[in-house]
VOBA-1610 file (N, C-alpha, C; in pm, whole numbers, padded with zeros to 5 digits, always signed):
BEGIN
Met+02044-02400+01346Met+02019-02247+01371Met+02142-02167+01368Ala+02250-02200+01363Ala+02390-02119+01343Ala+02386-02130+01193Lys+02365-02226+01073Lys+02359-02199+00973Lys+02284-02070+00886Arg+02180-02072+00967Arg+02025-01958+00908Arg+02095-01876+00982Gln+02153-01852+01104Gln+02219-01677+01108Gln+02336-01684+01022Val+02430-01738+00952Val+02524-01713+00891Val+02480-01665+00763Phe+02322-01769+00732Phe+02292-01711+00572Phe+02253-01584+00590Val+02194-01554+00718Val+02133-01408+00737Val+02192-01322+00760Leu+02310-01317+00801Leu+02411-01210+00831Leu+02472-01194+00706Ile+02471-01296+00608Ile+02523-01274+00465Ile+02456-01195+00372Ile+02304-01224+00384Ile+02207-01162+00317Ile+02209-00967+00403Val+02195-00977+00515Val+02209-00838+00570Val+02340-00762+00482Ile+02425-00816+00466Ile+02527-00746+00453Ile+02540-00695+00271Leu+02449-00778+00242Leu+02422-00756+00066Leu+02367-00625+00068Thr+02210-00672+00144Thr+02118-00578+00161Thr+02136-00428+00205Leu+02226-00427+00259Leu+02260-00289+00328Leu+02385-00214+00238Ala+02421-00314+00160Ala+02503-00212+00034Ala+02446-00195-00093Val+02341-00255-00147Val+02195-00216-00219Val+02165-00123-00204Tyr+02110-00100-00059Tyr+02018+00018+00027Tyr+02131+00144+00035Ser+02240+00151+00056Ser+02342+00233+00086Ser+02330+00302-00078Cys+02335+00247-00175Cys+02322+00294-00302Cys+02207+00352-00351Ser+02098+00312-00323Ser+01946+00333-00374Ser+01903+00468-00368Thr+01835+00531-00473Thr+01824+00640-00478Thr+01639+00628-00460Glu+01622+00535-00438Glu+01424+00518-00428Glu+01379+00591-00354Asn+01263+00676-00394Asn+01181+00747-00330Asn+01102+00661-00206Asp+01132+00693-00134Asp+01094+00652+00032Asp+00945+00620+00060Asp+00834+00687-00035Asp+00722+00727+00004Asp+00677+00615-00052Lys+00590+00532+00013Lys+00464+00398-00021Lys+00411+00377-00125Tyr+00327+00515-00136Tyr+00248+00576-00239Tyr+00256+00662-00320Ser+00240+00622-00417Ser+00249+00735-00533Ser+00124+00730-00627Asp+00107+00841-00657Asp+00003+00910-00762Asp+00014+00835-00921Gly+00172+00807-00941Gly+00142+00741-01070Gly+00160+00611-01079Leu+00086+00513-00998Leu+00043+00390-01035Leu-00018+00339-01145Lys+00052+00268-01217Lys-00021+00223-01349Lys+00008+00063-01345Pro-00044-00001-01432Pro-00080-00144-01451Pro+00092-00163-01452Gly+00111-00295-01394Gly+00196-00330-01366Gly+00362-00248-01333Leu+00305-00124-01250Leu+00442-00103-01225Leu+00457-00121-01076His+00392-00178-00983His+00434-00218-00889His+00457-00355-00886Gln+00587-00406-00813Gln+00607-00503-00829Gln+00654-00555-00665Pro+00640-00720-00632Pro+00668-00738-00529Pro+00823-00752-00480Ile+00827-00757-00363Ile+00971-00761-00327Ile+01018-00946-00339Arg+01138-00934-00394Arg+01167-01064-00402Arg+01307-01082-00345Gly+01339-01201-00272Gly+01434-01229-00204Gly+01553-01302-00319Pro+01696-01281-00263Pro+01792-01377-00342Pro+01772-01477-00320Leu+01815-01545-00478Leu+01764-01732-00456Leu+01919-01754-00425Asn+01872-01892-00301Asn+01987-01930-00245Asn+02080-02006-00370Asp+02175-02127-00311Asp+02262-02195-00400Asp+02192-02286-00485Asp+02097-02324-00409Asp+02000-02434-00521Asp+01881-02353-00565Gly+01890-02229-00610Gly+01788-02206-00675Gly+01646-02174-00614Tyr+01620-02179-00482Tyr+01514-02155-00403Tyr+01486-02004-00348Gly+01368-01940-00352Gly+01383-01800-00296Gly+01242-01752-00286Leu+01237-01630-00208Leu+01096-01596-00164Leu+01055-01462-00238Ile+00932-01466-00272Ile+00844-01324-00315Ile+00755-01290-00183Leu+00759-01179-00161Leu+00663-01093-00043Leu+00552-01032-00125Ala+00418-01087-00072Ala+00307-01011-00115Ala+00271-00905-00040Thr+00345-00929+00115Thr+00289-00783+00177Thr+00378-00688+00249Asp+00399-00576+00177Asp+00475-00499+00197Asp+00455-00373+00230Asp+00341-00365+00293Asp+00289-00239+00334Asp+00266-00252+00497Leu+00373-00260+00573Leu+00389-00329+00739Leu+00423-00173+00819Ser+00369-00199+00907Ser+00400-00150+01028Ser+00411-00185+01204Val+00463-00125+01276Val+00454-00149+01372Val+00302-00195+01393Gly+00283-00314+01482Gly+00176-00378+01512Gly+00132-00536+01445Ser+00023-00599+01438Ser+00017-00708+01429Ser-00041-00696+01251His+00030-00786+01174His-00009-00787+01043His-00026-00950+00967Arg-00128-00966+00853Arg-00095-01051+00797Arg+00032-01064+00686Ile+00133-01165+00717Ile+00231-01175+00596Ile+00229-01266+00485Gly+00227-01262+00404Gly+00227-01346+00267Gly+00292-01340+00162Phe+00359-01474+00174Phe+00461-01487+00062Phe+00479-01610-00009Leu+00517-01620-00133Leu+00542-01725-00244Leu+00682-01772-00221Ala+00695-01915-00218Ala+00813-01999-00210Ala+00810-02051-00370Ala+00949-02033-00387Ala+00962-02144-00531Ala+01123-02203-00523Gly+01116-02287-00622Gly+01245-02348-00644Gly+01293-02354-00800Lys+01345-02433-00846Lys+01392-02437-00959Lys+01273-02508-01063Thr+01209-02570-00963Thr+01121-02712-01054Thr+00974-02611-01038Gly+00948-02477-00935Gly+00817-02452-00964Gly+00797-02423-00805Val+00648-02359-00778Val+00593-02265-00640Val+00649-02431-00527Val+00704-02364-00452Val+00675-02486-00329Val+00523-02471-00263Asn+00482-02608-00260Asn+00341-02612-00225Asn+00320-02728-00058Leu+00416-02698+00006Leu+00412-02795+00146Leu+00279-02737+00174Pro+00228-02835+00291Pro+00147-02768+00360Pro+00161-02678+00488Ala+00289-02631+00535Ala+00306-02596+00592Ala+00483-02531+00579Leu+00503-02410+00675Leu+00682-02426+00622Leu+00739-02326+00769Glu+00854-02354+00830Glu+00899-02293+00931Glu+01001-02171+00918Val+00909-02104+00992Val+00956-01917+00961Val+01038-01899+01105Ala+01135-01786+01052Ala+01190-01751+01153Ala+01208-01609+01128Met+01189-01484+01214Met+01173-01352+01196Met+01319-01278+01266Tyr+01364-01194+01208Tyr+01455-01136+01280Tyr+01447-00980+01250Tyr+01537-00877+01328Tyr+01518-00744+01337Tyr+01690-00675+01341Leu+01708-00606+01254Leu+01818-00538+01220Leu+01825-00421+01336Asp+01881-00428+01472Asp+01915-00342+01560Asp+02055-00262+01507Ala+02020-00125+01554Ala+02138-00037+01524Ala+02234-00040+01630Asp+02198-00092+01748Asp+02303-00109+01861Asp+02348-00262+01873Ala+02240-00330+01859Ala+02281-00433+01892Ala+02282-00563+01752Gly+02283-00514+01649Gly+02304-00579+01527Gly+02184-00646+01495Leu+02183-00808+01426Leu+02087-00921+01385Leu+02018-00935+01522Val+01933-00925+01557Val+01842-00975+01668Val+01697-01070+01655Glu+01727-01225+01681Glu+01612-01282+01626Glu+01490-01276+01706Leu+01395-01247+01638Leu+01238-01216+01747Leu+01191-01328+01772Gln+01171-01429+01702Gln+01132-01581+01710Gln+01136-01652+01584Ser+01186-01768+01678Ser+01160-01853+01557Ser+01060-02017+01585Gly+01051-02087+01474Gly+00967-02187+01469Gly+00820-02166+01430Ile+00814-02058+01389Ile+00676-02025+01334Ile+00621-02075+01221Glu+00504-02118+01240Glu+00464-02162+01127Glu+00367-02126+01035Ala+00416-02117+00889Ala+00316-02052+00796Ala+00286-02131+00712Ser+00128-02131+00677Ser+00019-02200+00646Ser+00033-02206+00495Tyr+00011-02301+00373Tyr+00011-02253+00292Tyr-00151-02253+00228Gln-00170-02146+00143Gln-00330-02096+00093Gln-00325-02136-00036Glu-00343-02263-00048Glu-00347-02301-00207Glu-00465-02211-00295Trp-00422-02113-00422Trp-00532-02051-00508Trp-00612-02146-00573Pro-00695-02076-00625Pro-00789-02162-00715Pro-00715-02203-00850Tyr-00750-02310-00896Tyr-00688-02376-01015Tyr-00562-02482-00990Gly-00518-02455-00846Gly-00383-02520-00807Gly-00333-02484-00847Ser-00272-02367-00891Ser-00149-02328-01009Ser-00052-02286-00899Arg-00085-02203-00758Arg+00066-02170-00717Arg-00033-02133-00555Gly+00020-02056-00456Gly-00026-02041-00343Gly+00076-01932-00265Leu+00011-01843-00148Leu+00087-01807-00055Leu+00106-01851+00071Tyr+00222-01858+00134Tyr+00211-01902+00257Tyr+00219-01765+00329Thr+00090-01828+00440Thr+00087-01693+00559Thr+00074-01680+00671Leu+00089-01580+00731Leu+00133-01627+00950Leu+00108-01473+00969Gln+00039-01478+01111Gln-00002-01340+01166Gln+00127-01327+01243Phe+00195-01166+01249Phe+00321-01158+01343Phe+00303-00981+01353Glu+00333-00991+01519Glu+00358-00847+01566Glu+00483-00804+01572Phe+00482-00687+01491Phe+00598-00612+01476Phe+00611-00523+01605Ala+00724-00514+01704Ala+00729-00402+01782Ala+00834-00301+01760Asn+00868-00286+01648Asn+00995-00175+01594Asn+00986-00154+01455Gln+01010-00077+01399Gln+01009-00011+01300Gln+01169-00025+01248Gly+01185-00045+01122Gly+01318-00075+01080Gly+01345-00196+00976Lys+01437-00241+00971Lys+01451-00336+00872Lys+01429-00489+00954His+01347-00559+00871His+01315-00736+00902His+01363-00833+00837Phe+01399-00912+00886Phe+01420-01056+00793Phe+01329-01171+00795Leu+01271-01233+00698Leu+01225-01344+00692Leu+01271-01475+00657Val+01311-01587+00737Val+01373-01685+00685Val+01294-01766+00667Ala+01271-01837+00588Ala+01178-01944+00577Ala+01245-02108+00532Thr+01234-02211+00604Thr+01302-02301+00576Thr+01219-02430+00554Ile+01291-02514+00455Ile+01199-02654+00422Ile+01287-02760+00416Ile+01253-02903+00392Ile+01337-03014+00344Ile+01295-03023+00191Asp+01374-03030+00143Asp+01324-03033-00043Asp+01340-03175-00056Glu+01307-03227-00183Glu+01292-03381-00223Glu+01402-03454-00205Asn+01507-03402-00205Asn+01662-03462-00197Asn+01701-03457-00016Ser+01617-03433+00047Ser+01628-03443+00199Ser+01744-03341+00217Met+01721-03221+00107Met+01816-03137+00186Met+01779-02983+00255Val+01843-02950+00334Val+01756-02816+00435Val+01777-02702+00325Gln+01640-02624+00310Gln+01696-02516+00210Gln+01630-02386+00266Asn+01709-02270+00303Asn+01694-02170+00371Asn+01679-02041+00256Met+01534-02006+00301Met+01489-01893+00178Met+01492-01758+00256Glu+01546-01650+00212Glu+01566-01508+00305Glu+01486-01441+00245Ile+01443-01293+00257Ile+01385-01186+00260Ile+01374-01097+00340Ser+01415-00955+00331Ser+01423-00837+00415Ser+01321-00743+00339Phe+01252-00653+00424Phe+01149-00583+00423Phe+01156-00493+00529Asp+01102-00345+00506Asp+01092-00278+00587Asp+00965-00263+00708Val+00956-00204+00800Val+00860-00178+00863Val+00855-00050+00898Ser+00721+00011+00894Ser+00710+00147+00890Ser+00652+00207+01050Ala+00608+00345+01129Ala+00571+00376+01178Ala+00425+00332+01183Asp+00381+00366+01053Asp+00273+00342+01020Asp+00221+00301+00858Thr+00122+00217+00824Thr+00114+00179+00671Thr+00051+00285+00605Ala+00050+00268+00476Ala+00057+00372+00385Ala-00114+00353+00384Ala-00193+00186+00386Ala-00306+00189+00335Ala-00413+00204+00476Pro-00509+00199+00489Pro-00580+00203+00604Pro-00570+00057+00641Lys-00534+00026+00793Lys-00490-00072+00869Lys-00628-00121+00940Val-00641-00232+01027Val-00737-00280+01112Val-00758-00202+01202Gly-00882-00162+01240Gly-00884-00051+01349Gly-00960+00058+01314Asp-00892+00117+01174Asp-00906+00251+01105Asp-01052+00255+01073Lys-01107+00386+01079Lys-01237+00366+01007Lys-01228+00354+00869Ala-01316+00316+00752Ala-01313+00279+00628Ala-01322+00428+00576Val-01285+00448+00459Val-01300+00555+00384Val-01422+00613+00319Arg-01506+00659+00348Arg-01672+00659+00305Arg-01659+00743+00141Ser-01600+00675+00041Ser-01572+00712-00063Ser-01716+00706-00141Asn-01708+00787-00244Asn-01824+00797-00348Asn-01807+00686-00515Ser-01741+00571-00476Ser-01721+00472-00531Ser-01855+00415-00662Lys-01804+00402-00769Lys-01879+00405-00878Lys-01977+00299-00875Thr-02124+00295-00908Thr-02250+00199-00921Thr-02267+00175-01045Tyr-02344+00053-01075Tyr-02400+00011-01204Tyr-02514+00141-01243Lys-02545+00206-01137Lys-02654+00345-01169Lys-02558+00460-01182Ser-02451+00442-01198Ser-02393+00563-01217Ser-02282+00607-01315Val-02288+00492-01402Val-02235+00495-01546Val-02344+00448-01650Asp-02240+00440-01766Asp-02334+00412-01870Asp-02343+00257-01910Asn-02242+00216-01902Asn-02190+00045-01906Asn-02078+00026-01822Ser-02093-00114-01828Ser-02014-00178-01723Ser-01853-00205-01740Thr-01847-00164-01858Thr-01709-00122-01873Thr-01640+00006-01839Gln-01730+00080-01787Gln-01685+00206-01712Gln-01657+00174-01567Leu-01660+00034-01536Leu-01635-00002-01383Leu-01547-00130-01338Thr-01522-00171-01483Thr-01407-00273-01428Thr-01309-00287-01576Thr-01224-00345-01554Thr-01136-00390-01671Thr-01170-00537-01697Gly-01210-00615-01635Gly-01243-00767-01633Gly-01359-00786-01709Ser-01345-00933-01765Ser-01443-00962-01873Ser-01534-01017-01817Asn-01574-01060-01653Asn-01666-01136-01645Asn-01764-01020-01525Tyr-01867-00938-01582Tyr-01928-00818-01544Tyr-02041-00907-01421Asp-01999-00890-01269Asp-02113-00903-01171Asp-02180-00820-01130Arg-02302-00766-01144Arg-02357-00687-01131Arg-02358-00631-00993Asn-02413-00761-00885Asn-02425-00765-00744Asn-02328-00667-00677Leu-02184-00679-00789Leu-02053-00593-00708Leu-02063-00464-00696Tyr-02150-00369-00733Tyr-02164-00269-00793Tyr-02324-00187-00777Lys-02390-00232-00696Lys-02516-00219-00610Lys-02498-00101-00549Tyr-02394-00070-00453Tyr-02389+00049-00353Tyr-02266+00121-00371Ser-02235+00220-00373Ser-02122+00302-00327Ser-02076+00295-00187Leu-01908+00280-00163Leu-01845+00262-00038Leu-01935+00369+00068Ala-01986+00469+00052Ala-02049+00559+00090Ala-02149+00478+00158Glu-02270+00430+00075Glu-02370+00399+00061Glu-02404+00285+00185Ser-02291+00208+00124Ser-02310+00066+00181Ser-02270+00078+00323Ile-02140+00183+00405Ile-02091+00221+00524Ile-02226+00246+00580Asn-02303+00340+00532Asn-02425+00412+00569Asn-02546+00312+00596Arg-02537+00160+00539Arg-02661+00056+00565Arg-02600+00002+00703Gln-02491+00039+00736Gln-02433-00046+00858Gln-02466-00216+00868Lys-02409-00257+00765Lys-02412-00387+00745Lys-02262-00407+00741Pro-02204-00529+00747Pro-02054-00585+00739Pro-02035-00536+00570Leu-01919-00552+00537Leu-01857-00506+00407Leu-01770-00550+00365Val-01743-00643+00225Val-01606-00624+00164Val-01595-00598+00064Val-01471-00510+00025Val-01414-00434-00083Val-01315-00503-00152Val-01314-00480-00261Val-01190-00561-00340Val-01131-00455-00441Phe-01006-00393-00429Phe-00973-00292-00499Phe-00864-00366-00610Ala-00909-00374-00715Ala-00828-00479-00824Ala-00880-00427-00953Ser-00778-00443-01065Ser-00799-00448-01174Ser-00747-00574-01266Pro-00914-00647-01280Pro-00869-00788-01315Pro-00763-00801-01446Ala-00781-00699-01540Ala-00704-00700-01668Ala-00551-00703-01652Phe-00503-00663-01550Phe-00369-00616-01506Phe-00296-00683-01424Cys-00366-00789-01383Cys-00356-00889-01271Cys-00221-01004-01314Ile-00105-00928-01307Ile+00017-00978-01368Ile+00127-01048-01311Asn+00104-00988-01220Asn+00254-00963-01099Asn+00231-01143-01005Ala+00341-01196-00984Ala+00327-01332-00913Ala+00243-01354-00792Val+00200-01230-00703Val+00113-01238-00597Val-00006-01184-00624Cys-00076-01160-00755Cys-00215-01148-00759Cys-00261-01252-00792Gly-00403-01275-00794Gly-00498-01370-00800Gly-00618-01293-00893Pro-00729-01403-00906Pro-00841-01405-00942Pro-00949-01351-00809Gln-00893-01204-00768Gln-00964-01173-00626Gln-01124-01148-00666Val-01153-01064-00779Val-01264-01049-00813Val-01390-01159-00805Glu-01311-01263-00865Glu-01383-01402-00883Glu-01442-01447-00714Met-01327-01440-00636Met-01355-01488-00500Met-01474-01400-00444Leu-01453-01277-00474Leu-01557-01139-00413Leu-01718-01204-00453Ser-01738-01247-00564Ser-01858-01278-00636Ser-01890-01399-00558Leu-01801-01493-00527Leu-01820-01623-00438Leu-01896-01598-00299Leu-01799-01521-00261Leu-01881-01453-00118Leu-01998-01409-00122Ala-01987-01300-00233Ala-02155-01233-00243Ala-02257-01357-00288Glu-02240-01461-00371Glu-02304-01591-00366Glu-02363-01653-00230Lys-02257-01645-00137Lys-02308-01706-00011Lys-02360-01636+00095Phe-02324-01498+00092Phe-02324-01416+00198Phe-02473-01313+00157Ser-02476-01292+00062Ser-02579-01190+00000Ser-02645-01113+00086Ser-02728-01173+00167Ser-02814-01164+00270Ser-02777-01100+00386Gln-02619-01107+00452Gln-02608-01067+00543Gln-02468-00954+00533Ala-02421-00958+00428Ala-02310-00842+00388Ala-02325-00798+00243Asp-02265-00707+00246Asp-02242-00617+00126Asp-02081-00629+00068Phe-02106-00647-00093Phe-01970-00668-00166Phe-01964-00568-00293Ile-01850-00536-00291Ile-01790-00398-00345Ile-01673-00434-00400His-01665-00413-00592His-01574-00432-00620His-01516-00278-00670Val-01406-00202-00662Val-01346-00095-00690Val-01221-00125-00778Asp-01288-00078-00940Asp-01119-00084-00997Asp-00984-00024-00982Leu-00880-00034-01029Leu-00782+00061-00971Leu-00746+00191-01047Tyr-00833+00180-01183Tyr-00817+00315-01255Tyr-00939+00365-01296Glu-00969+00494-01309Glu-01046+00611-01320Glu-01146+00575-01441His-01037+00529-01553His-01151+00499-01657His-01116+00373-01702Pro-01144+00240-01653Pro-01124+00112-01699Pro-01160+00094-01857Glu-01260+00155-01912Glu-01280+00146-02033Glu-01170+00189-02126Lys-01111+00267-02099Lys-00994+00341-02196Lys-00896+00298-02171Val-00842+00235-02079Val-00687+00211-01991Val-00666+00049-02123Gln-00743-00038-02152Gln-00664-00180-02210Gln-00627-00107-02367Gly-00694-00031-02429Gly-00650+00042-02556Gly-00529+00121-02556Asp-00502+00195-02428Asp-00412+00307-02411Asp-00384+00326-02296Leu-00267+00295-02275Leu-00188+00268-02109Leu-00186+00413-02087Ser-00170+00521-02175Ser-00145+00679-02080Ser-00300+00691-02034Ala-00382+00638-02055Ala-00505+00658-01998Ala-00539+00598-01884Ala-00424+00518-01824Ala-00420+00468-01709Ala-00385+00542-01576Leu-00511+00640-01558Leu-00543+00702-01425Leu-00579+00663-01326Ile-00497+00650-01182Ile-00572+00596-01102Ile-00686+00622-01035Ser-00749+00531-01025Ser-00883+00644-00931Ser-00860+00709-00824Asn-00976+00806-00814Asn-01007+00893-00713Asn-01013+00797-00591Val-01104+00762-00576Val-01124+00635-00467Val-00989+00536-00446Val-00891+00503-00497Val-00769+00436-00510Val-00705+00530-00404Lys-00687+00646-00458Lys-00621+00775-00404Lys-00711+00826-00253Glu-00805+00787-00208Glu-00846+00837-00140Glu-00824+00742+00005Trp-00824+00624-00043Trp-00773+00460+00023Trp-00606+00476+00042Arg-00531+00549-00043Arg-00416+00546-00046Arg-00351+00404-00054Leu-00374+00328-00193Leu-00347+00193-00214Leu-00205+00228-00209Pro-00087+00151-00178Pro+00066+00158-00244Pro+00071+00043-00368Ser-00047-00044-00388Ser+00026-00144-00460Ser-00137-00228-00545Asn-00132-00311-00602Asn-00242-00339-00684Asn-00350-00425-00671Glu-00371-00493-00543Glu-00447-00587-00507Glu-00483-00551-00334Trp-00605-00542-00312Trp-00654-00501-00174Trp-00787-00575-00131Thr-00803-00632-00014Thr-00936-00658+00008Thr-00933-00628+00157Phe-01021-00534+00194Phe-01067-00508+00329Phe-01220-00555+00379Ile-01262-00605+00520Ile-01365-00632+00532Ile-01387-00535+00628Ile-01527-00460+00647Ile-01525-00392+00686Ile-01665-00426+00807Asp-01714-00384+00936Asp-01814-00403+01043Asp-01918-00298+01001Gly-02052-00323+01113Gly-02153-00245+01051Gly-02100-00105+01137Asn-02037-00088+01195Asn-01994+00073+01257Asn-01921+00115+01145Gly-01863+00067+01000Gly-01752+00138+00937Gly-01609+00093+00994Ile-01569+00016+01064Ile-01424+00007+01110Ile-01399-00119+01030Ile-01254-00130+00996Ile-01225-00226+00927Ile-01140-00305+01022Thr-01198-00475+01028Thr-01141-00544+01093Thr-01033-00642+01037Ala-01030-00660+00928Ala-00939-00716+00831Ala-00874-00659+00735Arg-00764-00691+00646Arg-00718-00617+00528Arg-00613-00758+00494Phe-00638-00736+00303Phe-00574-00829+00261Phe-00452-00781+00183Gln-00349-00749+00186Gln-00268-00708+00044Gln-00222-00836+00015Gly-00234-00795-00153Gly-00226-00960-00252Gly-00342-00983-00219Phe-00346-01130-00284Phe-00432-01192-00291Phe-00453-01298-00184Ala-00605-01299-00132Ala-00633-01372-00032Ala-00747-01473-00081Thr-00741-01602-00064Thr-00838-01760-00097Thr-00967-01661-00019Phe-01069-01782-00100Phe-01206-01794-00035Phe-01225-01834+00109Gly-01109-01909+00147Gly-01102-01903+00284Gly-01066-01848+00382Glu-00978-01760+00353Glu-00880-01623+00418Glu-01052-01560+00459Leu-01081-01509+00343Leu-01229-01410+00369Leu-01349-01432+00438Glu-01375-01568+00408Glu-01488-01641+00478Glu-01467-01671+00635Ser-01346-01675+00647Ser-01285-01729+00805Ser-01349-01563+00862Glu-01273-01462+00819Glu-01238-01316+00877Glu-01396-01263+00874Leu-01498-01270+00737Leu-01617-01221+00733Leu-01701-01261+00839Ser-01695-01399+00879Ser-01812-01499+00957Ser-01805-01432+01098Lys-01688-01394+01121Lys-01636-01313+01296Lys-01774-01208+01286Leu-01803-01156+01214Leu-01888-01065+01214Leu-02053-01063+01212Phe-02076-01206+01190Phe-02202-01250+01197Phe-02243-01335+01334
//
């Protein structure tokens, strides 16, 4: 424990130095979202080359799913679980350990190439927080990996318990060609049967994915639309499934990045990053949200609670 706290204290000093010199806009949401612009938070590498990448940076006071990727010099860490400790930087008391011994479970992605560790955590305070993950490596050495992030009073994107935005998203009936619906090469007509507004009015459970498949290029972005199609195959009679591309004119984006205008629906939902999934109940209330890639198992588990 002492070694871990010393490690965190060193990182706190370095983090504060960086933030004191930063002129970055504090707004979590930008109307200028472009392909590849949003990058996940990367923690510092330790002496042996281990580090974390945070998939979930839109955090507020309250309970949230935390997802992060762990990697070393030889590739992604894929142990079944690892131990996490959470810290808070208090203005008066300094670094405060909130909880240790938290288990983060590994969620393997399709094709076995990588995966995220996930856990659920209740934040009581806004401000600077630190997550420290610990593993025993193949040489029986303890490896501490740390990442810092901010917790706000409220999230940018809608959160669990909020009413879903009744947006008039595109359907296959409202466009001339499927390329106007998605940048992806695999078109599933079933994901564009209803607009968000129409689906919410149907008073059935709903899963909506906001993603632009052709621009899934950062470390925590995965084949989310494919997972949505798999869910739709299994639960088509029990729920609606909708994909919304991030960009207003998907058919123009790949040939001309200057045409990569953010979708009006994405603006209405105030999404600050590139890949989101929301599960909505029959009353139009958000019951689960996932920033970054979520596996079929994670989504199925949350959706099944509504049946």
